[in-house]
C-alpha positions in Angstrom: 13.9 -19.1 7.8 13.3 -15.5 6.9 14.2 -13.3 3.9 14.3 -9.5 4.5 13.9 -7.4 1.4 15.0 -3.8 1.4 14.4 -1.5 -1.7 17.1 1.1 -1.8 17.7 4.1 -4.1 20.5 6.5 -3.2 20.6 5.4 0.5 24.3 5.8 1.0 25.0 6.4 4.7 21.8 4.7 5.9 21.9 1.2 4.3 24.9 0.1 6.4 23.1 0.9 9.6 19.8 -0.7 8.4 21.5 -4.0 7.5 23.3 -4.2 10.8 20.2 -3.4 12.8 18.3 -6.2 10.9 21.1 -8.7 11.4 21.3 -7.9 15.1 17.6 -8.3 15.6 17.3 -11.6 13.7 20.3 -13.0 15.6 18.8 -12.0 18.9 15.7 -14.0 17.8 17.9 -17.1 17.2 16.5 -17.3 13.6 18.7 -19.6 11.5 19.0 -19.4 7.7 18.0 -15.8 7.4 19.0 -13.6 4.5 19.1 -9.9 3.9 18.4 -8.7 0.3 19.1 -5.2 -0.7 17.6 -4.2 -4.1 19.7 -1.4 -5.5 17.3 0.4 -7.7 19.7 2.2 -10.0 21.4 4.2 -7.3 23.9 6.8 -8.4 25.8 6.7 -5.1 27.6 3.9 -3.2 24.4 2.2 -1.9 25.3 -1.1 -3.5 28.9 -1.1 -2.3 27.8 -0.3 1.3 25.2 -3.1 1.2 27.8 -5.6 0.0 30.2 -4.5 2.7 27.5 -5.0 5.3 27.1 -8.6 4.2 23.8 -8.3 2.4 22.8 -10.0 -0.8 22.5 -7.3 -3.5 20.1 -7.3 -6.5 21.0 -4.6 -9.0 18.6 -2.7 -11.3 20.5 -1.0 -14.2 18.3 2.1 -13.7 15.6 3.3 -11.3 12.3 1.5 -11.9 10.4 2.1 -8.7 9.7 1.0 -5.1 7.2 -1.7 -6.0 9.2 -3.2 -8.8 12.2 -3.4 -6.5 10.2 -5.3 -3.9 9.0 -7.7 -6.5 12.6 -8.3 -7.6 13.8 -8.9 -4.1 10.9 -11.3 -3.3 11.6 -13.3 -6.4 15.3 -13.6 -5.4 14.5 -14.7 -1.9 15.2 -18.3 -0.9 12.8 -18.4 2.1 9.0 -18.3 2.2 8.7 -15.9 5.1 9.2 -12.4 3.5 9.8 -9.3 5.5 9.9 -5.9 3.8 11.3 -2.7 5.3 12.8 0.6 4.2 16.5 1.6 4.0 16.0 5.1 5.5 16.0 4.1 9.2 12.3 5.1 9.7 11.1 1.6 10.7 12.8 0.4 13.9 13.5 -3.2 13.1 13.8 -4.1 16.8 9.9 -4.1 16.7 9.9 -7.0 14.2 9.7 -9.7 16.8 6.2 -8.5 17.7 5.1 -8.8 14.1 6.7 -12.2 13.7 5.0 -13.5 16.9 1.7 -12.4 15.4 2.5 -13.9 12.0 3.2 -17.4 13.2 -0.3 -17.5 14.7 -1.6 -18.1 11.2 -2.1 -14.6 9.7 -1.4 -14.2 6.0 0.2 -10.8 6.6 1.1 -8.7 9.6 1.7 -5.0 9.2 3.5 -2.5 11.4 1.0 0.3 12.1 3.1 3.5 12.4 2.7 5.8 15.4 4.4 9.0 16.5 4.9 12.6 15.4 6.8 11.6 12.2 3.9 9.7 10.6 2.3 12.8 9.0 5.1 15.5 9.1 3.5 17.5 6.3 0.1 19.3 6.6 -0.6 18.4 3.0 0.0 14.7 3.5 -2.5 14.3 6.2 -5.7 15.2 4.3 -4.5 13.3 1.2 -3.9 10.2 3.3 -7.3 10.5 4.9 -8.9 10.6 1.4 -7.0 7.6 0.2 -7.6 5.8 3.5 -11.4 6.4 3.2 -11.4 5.0 -0.4 -9.5 1.9 0.7 -11.6 1.3 3.8 -14.8 1.8 1.7 -13.5 -0.8 -0.8 -12.4 -3.4 1.8 -15.4 -2.9 4.0 -13.3 -2.7 7.2 -11.1 -0.3 9.2 -7.5 -0.2 8.0 -5.1 1.4 10.6 -2.3 2.0 8.1 -2.8 1.4 4.4 0.8 1.8 3.2 3.1 0.9 6.0 6.4 -0.3 4.6 7.2 -2.8 7.4 5.3 -6.1 7.0 5.7 -9.8 6.9 4.0 -12.3 4.6 4.5 -15.5 2.6 6.2 -15.6 -0.7 4.1 -18.3 -2.1 1.0 -16.3 -1.2 2.1 -13.0 -2.6 3.7 -14.0 -5.9 0.3 -14.9 -7.6 -0.8 -11.3 -7.0 2.2 -9.7 -8.7 0.4 -8.7 -11.8 -2.2 -6.8 -9.7 0.4 -5.0 -7.5 1.7 -1.6 -8.3 5.4 -1.1 -9.4 5.7 2.3 -7.6 5.1 3.6 -4.1 1.5 2.3 -4.2 2.8 -1.3 -3.9 1.9 -1.6 -0.2 -1.5 0.0 -0.7 -2.3 -2.4 -3.5 -1.0 -5.3 -1.5 -3.3 -4.4 1.4 -6.3 -4.2 -0.9 -5.4 -7.4 -2.7 -5.2 -9.4 0.6 -8.3 -7.9 2.1 -10.5 -8.1 -1.0 -9.7 -11.8 -1.4 -10.4 -12.8 2.1 -6.9 -13.2 3.5 -6.1 -12.6 7.2 -4.3 -9.3 7.9 -3.3 -8.1 11.4 -1.8 -4.8 12.6 0.8 -4.2 15.3 1.6 -0.7 16.6 5.2 0.4 16.0 7.0 3.7 16.5 8.0 5.6 13.4 11.2 7.6 13.2 12.4 10.6 11.1 13.9 9.4 7.9 17.5 9.6 7.0 18.1 11.8 4.0 15.4 13.3 1.7 12.2 11.6 0.7 11.9 10.1 -2.8 8.1 10.5 -2.7 6.6 13.3 -4.9 3.4 14.2 -3.0 1.1 15.3 -5.7 2.3 13.0 -8.5 2.4 9.9 -6.3 -0.9 10.7 -4.6 -2.6 10.8 -8.1 -1.0 7.5 -9.0 -2.2 6.0 -5.8 -5.7 7.3 -6.3 -5.7 5.9 -9.9 -4.5 2.5 -8.7 -7.1 2.4 -5.9 -9.9 3.1 -8.4 -8.5 0.4 -10.7 -8.3 -2.1 -7.8 -11.8 -1.3 -6.7 -13.1 -1.8 -10.3 -11.2 -5.2 -10.4 -12.1 -6.6 -7.0 -15.5 -5.1 -6.3 -16.7 -2.8 -9.1 -20.2 -2.3 -7.7 -18.7 -0.3 -4.8 -17.0 2.4 -6.9 -20.2 2.8 -9.0 -22.3 2.9 -5.9 -20.1 5.6 -4.5 -20.5 7.8 -7.6 -24.3 7.0 -7.6 -24.6 8.2 -4.0 -22.8 11.4 -4.9 -25.2 12.0 -7.8 -28.2 11.4 -5.5 -26.8 13.9 -2.9 -26.5 16.5 -5.7 -30.0 15.6 -6.8 -31.3 16.3 -3.3 -29.5 19.6 -3.2 -31.1 20.5 -6.5 -34.6 19.6 -5.3 -34.1 21.6 -2.1 -33.0 24.7 -4.1 -36.0 24.3 -6.3 -38.4 24.0 -3.3 -37.1 26.8 -1.1 -35.8 29.3 -3.6 -38.3 28.5 -6.4 -35.5 28.2 -9.0 -36.5 25.9 -11.9 -32.8 25.1 -12.6 -32.6 23.3 -9.2 -35.5 21.0 -10.2 -33.7 20.1 -13.5 -30.5 19.5 -11.6 -32.2 17.2 -9.1 -34.0 15.3 -11.9 -30.8 15.0 -13.9 -28.8 13.8 -10.9 -31.3 11.2 -10.1 -31.4 9.8 -13.7 -27.6 9.8 -13.8 -27.4 7.9 -10.5 -29.6 5.2 -12.0 -27.5 4.9 -15.1 -24.3 4.7 -12.9 -25.9 2.0 -10.7 -26.9 -0.1 -13.8 -23.3 0.2 -15.1 -22.1 -1.0 -11.8 -24.3 -4.1 -11.9 -23.1 -4.9 -15.4 -19.5 -4.5 -14.3 -20.1 -6.8 -11.3 -21.7 -9.4 -13.6 -18.7 -9.2 -16.0 -16.3 -9.7 -13.1 -18.2 -12.8 -12.0 -18.1 -14.2 -15.6 -14.3 -13.5 -15.9 -13.6 -15.3 -12.6 -15.6 -18.3 -13.8 
């Protein structure tokens, strides 16, 4: 019993192939009672019509509200507990899903398809930004994360719904979902999958969506483990302080001494603020 949720915004020409590929894969697995849900996120083309013609259940948004919000709508509309999310642009080969499902039934709370291949980072600008975001998420979670925002994953509806208020409504949904599961001790596994070139143009705006993702990561860190984000800033201040003392020692510049002393004092203040934030988090949870 599986529900596949596909957010779609102006995916005419691709959604038909996506739905058919999903149906073929699920039928080859002999899974009974599956459903394919396409969330039409205010498309201005024939995405909804093509999805209906393909036999999918369609949830319509009157206007575009975002990737994460579409996934939430689809998950809430699902009749089955096992939820699979994937994209409508043919980038995730759904014939790889049986490997994820085999891992999922072992008892994992979520299984994620780790993207591989030349199309994972097609832009030279995306790679460094993703490295920065990945570092922040791994620092927060305290473990290696092979792919923080892969859009092909399987999880339980009853497990994910209580997190909805903490999950992003935009493209950072999968990143926030990864953080939420890992920071609350749930079991997450990764399976390598090939990643294909997308059909049509990307809806992601690199600079804007990266800033939103960074904002949400910092908010999530502050919510789940505030001491870590304050500790990171304190370490940066201490490093600047060391640089100031070195400048003062070797170049005999008094300004370096003041910079070092100021950085050290600021790091202590930041660390104390982190301890207070962590204490407040524990009080709120109680």
